[in-house]
C-alpha positions as CSV (number, residue, x, y, z in Angstrom):
1,X,-40.9,-41.8,-12.7
2,X,-37.6,-41.0,-12.0
3,X,-36.4,-37.9,-15.0
4,X,-34.0,-34.8,-14.0
5,X,-32.7,-33.8,-10.8
6,X,-31.4,-29.7,-11.3
7,X,-31.4,-30.5,-7.1
8,X,-29.4,-33.4,-6.4
9,X,-29.9,-34.9,-2.3
10,X,-27.0,-35.0,-0.3
11,X,-26.3,-38.6,-1.0
12,X,-26.4,-37.9,-4.7
13,X,-23.6,-35.3,-4.0
14,X,-21.4,-37.7,-1.2
15,X,-21.4,-39.9,-4.4
16,X,-20.4,-37.1,-6.3
17,X,-17.7,-36.2,-4.6
18,X,-16.4,-39.6,-3.7
19,X,-16.5,-40.0,-7.8
20,X,-14.7,-36.9,-8.3
21,X,-11.3,-37.8,-5.3
22,X,-11.1,-41.1,-6.7
23,X,-10.8,-39.9,-10.8
24,X,-8.0,-37.4,-8.9
25,X,-6.1,-40.6,-7.9
26,X,-6.3,-42.0,-11.3
27,X,-5.4,-39.3,-13.1
28,X,-1.8,-39.3,-11.3
29,X,-1.0,-42.8,-12.9
30,X,1.2,-42.5,-15.2
31,X,-1.9,-44.4,-18.1
32,X,-4.4,-41.6,-17.3
33,X,-5.2,-39.7,-20.4
34,X,-5.3,-36.2,-18.7
35,X,-2.7,-34.2,-17.1
36,X,-2.8,-33.3,-13.6
37,X,-0.6,-31.6,-11.4
38,X,-0.2,-34.2,-9.0
39,X,1.1,-35.6,-11.7
40,X,3.5,-33.6,-13.4
41,X,7.2,-32.4,-12.5
42,X,8.0,-28.3,-12.3
43,X,11.9,-28.1,-12.7
44,X,14.2,-24.9,-12.6
45,X,17.3,-24.9,-14.2
46,X,17.5,-28.4,-14.9
47,X,15.9,-29.1,-10.7
48,X,13.5,-30.2,-9.1
49,X,11.7,-28.3,-7.7
50,X,10.1,-29.5,-3.9
51,X,8.5,-26.3,-2.4
52,X,7.0,-25.2,-5.9
53,X,3.6,-26.3,-5.7
54,X,2.3,-24.1,-9.1
55,X,2.9,-22.5,-12.0
56,X,1.0,-21.3,-14.8
57,X,2.0,-19.8,-18.5
58,X,0.3,-17.9,-20.8
59,X,1.4,-16.9,-24.1
60,X,0.4,-13.5,-26.3
61,X,0.2,-13.4,-29.7
62,X,0.2,-9.3,-30.8
63,X,-1.4,-8.4,-33.6
64,X,-1.9,-5.3,-35.6
65,X,-5.0,-4.9,-37.7
66,X,-4.1,-3.6,-41.7
67,X,-6.9,-1.2,-42.3
68,X,-8.6,0.1,-46.0
69,X,-9.9,2.6,-47.5
70,X,-14.0,1.8,-48.1
71,X,-13.8,-1.0,-46.3
72,X,-15.8,-1.2,-42.5
73,X,-13.7,-4.8,-41.8
74,X,-9.4,-5.3,-41.6
75,X,-8.0,-6.3,-44.7
76,X,-5.4,-8.4,-42.6
77,X,-4.3,-9.1,-39.3
78,X,-1.3,-9.2,-38.7
79,X,1.2,-10.4,-36.2
80,X,3.7,-8.3,-34.8
81,X,5.8,-10.3,-31.4
82,X,5.3,-13.2,-29.2
83,X,5.3,-12.7,-25.3
84,X,5.0,-15.6,-22.6
85,X,4.3,-14.4,-19.6
86,X,3.3,-17.1,-16.3
87,X,3.5,-16.8,-12.5
88,X,4.9,-19.5,-9.9
89,X,3.5,-20.5,-6.7
90,X,5.4,-21.4,-3.8
91,X,5.9,-22.1,-0.8
92,X,8.4,-20.0,1.8
93,X,11.0,-22.9,3.4
94,X,13.0,-20.4,5.9
95,X,16.6,-20.6,4.4
96,X,15.9,-22.2,0.6
97,X,13.9,-19.3,-1.2
98,X,13.9,-17.4,-5.4
99,X,17.1,-15.6,-4.0
100,X,18.8,-18.8,-2.7
101,X,18.2,-20.8,-5.2
102,X,19.7,-18.1,-7.6
103,X,16.0,-17.6,-9.6
104,X,15.2,-13.4,-9.2
105,X,19.0,-10.8,-8.3
106,X,19.3,-9.2,-5.3
107,X,19.1,-5.7,-5.1
108,X,22.9,-5.7,-6.0
109,X,23.3,-8.0,-8.6
110,X,20.1,-7.4,-10.3
111,X,21.6,-6.2,-13.1
112,X,24.0,-9.4,-14.1
113,X,21.3,-11.5,-13.5
114,X,21.3,-14.5,-15.5
115,X,18.3,-16.2,-17.8
116,X,16.4,-19.0,-15.9
117,X,14.6,-21.9,-17.5
118,X,11.7,-23.1,-16.3
119,X,10.8,-26.9,-17.7
120,X,7.2,-28.8,-17.2
121,X,6.8,-32.5,-17.5
122,X,4.2,-35.1,-17.3
123,X,4.7,-38.1,-15.6
124,X,5.4,-40.0,-18.4
125,X,8.3,-37.6,-19.6
126,X,5.7,-35.6,-22.5
127,X,7.1,-32.1,-22.5
128,X,4.7,-29.5,-21.6
129,X,6.2,-26.5,-21.4
130,X,9.5,-25.2,-22.2
131,X,12.2,-21.7,-21.9
132,X,15.6,-21.3,-21.4
133,X,15.0,-18.1,-21.4
134,X,13.0,-16.6,-18.4
135,X,13.3,-14.2,-15.4
136,X,11.7,-13.2,-12.3
137,X,9.6,-9.4,-13.0
138,X,7.7,-9.2,-9.4
139,X,7.9,-11.5,-5.9
140,X,4.7,-11.0,-3.4
141,X,5.2,-13.0,-0.3
142,X,1.7,-14.1,1.9
143,X,2.5,-14.6,6.1
144,X,-0.8,-15.0,7.6
145,X,-1.5,-16.6,11.7
146,X,-3.8,-19.3,10.3
147,X,-2.3,-20.3,6.9
148,X,1.0,-21.2,5.5
149,X,3.2,-18.5,3.7
150,X,3.8,-18.9,0.3
151,X,5.2,-16.7,-2.5
152,X,4.1,-15.9,-5.7
153,X,6.5,-14.5,-8.6
154,X,5.8,-13.7,-11.4
155,X,8.2,-14.3,-14.7
156,X,9.0,-13.5,-18.5
157,X,10.3,-15.3,-20.7
158,X,11.4,-15.4,-25.0
159,X,10.8,-18.2,-26.8
160,X,9.0,-21.2,-25.6
161,X,8.5,-25.1,-26.2
162,X,6.0,-27.5,-25.7
163,X,4.8,-30.9,-27.0
164,X,5.3,-29.7,-30.8
165,X,8.9,-28.4,-31.4
166,X,8.8,-25.0,-33.1
167,X,8.9,-25.4,-37.1
168,X,8.1,-22.8,-40.0
169,X,4.8,-23.6,-41.8
170,X,5.2,-25.8,-44.8
171,X,6.9,-23.1,-47.9
172,X,8.1,-20.6,-45.6
173,X,12.0,-21.0,-45.7
174,X,14.4,-18.7,-47.8
175,X,15.5,-20.1,-51.1
176,X,18.4,-22.1,-51.7
177,X,21.8,-20.3,-53.6
178,X,21.6,-21.6,-56.5
179,X,18.3,-19.5,-56.6
180,X,19.8,-15.9,-58.0
181,X,16.5,-14.3,-58.3
182,X,15.9,-10.7,-56.0
183,X,15.3,-11.6,-51.9
184,X,13.4,-9.2,-50.6
185,X,14.3,-9.0,-46.5
186,X,10.7,-10.6,-45.4
187,X,13.2,-13.5,-46.3
188,X,15.8,-12.5,-44.9
189,X,14.2,-12.2,-41.5
190,X,12.4,-15.4,-42.0
191,X,16.0,-17.3,-43.0
192,X,16.9,-15.2,-38.9
193,X,13.8,-16.8,-37.6
194,X,14.2,-20.2,-38.8
195,X,18.2,-20.4,-37.4
196,X,16.8,-19.4,-33.9
197,X,14.2,-22.0,-33.6
198,X,16.7,-24.5,-34.9
199,X,18.1,-23.8,-31.8
200,X,16.0,-22.8,-30.0
201,X,15.3,-26.1,-27.3
202,X,17.8,-28.8,-25.6
């Protein structure tokens, strides 16, 4: 009588590995349901980057707790700032690097470095991540005798866009010119954010 096998045998492990490899092959096809690194296209400054093999990003919302008297729990969690950061992994090809591609400044022009654009798309042309105001903040290189040399680039960005285009929540827009009621400064700030969101992107 067969039951749940907590220790699969050698044949089971081989079968699982084969199935995993087959799934990895099918995941590269445009008809695949899930995204994978093999079917992603990475562009820096609008140019496909062939020697970069990995990209990651982290979007963090800084918040502060609004506390009140005689309450053990915060009265409200107020968002303050959205920060975007990530890494780029690449192979070191002699003569082709973050410096020659003008991703990262050198020791002289670092005060005048322009922002770079980072774009990640699926083979179906679905946008996964995009920012047009990114800057390389650090570079780490690893060269070993028994492995390919690789480069790890850290970056930070201002704003981002993914599958969903940024837009304000319903009811968070500013009032129209025909509305003569007094307006708070918060509404003016919200209007400025709305204008930035409309102008952000491609």
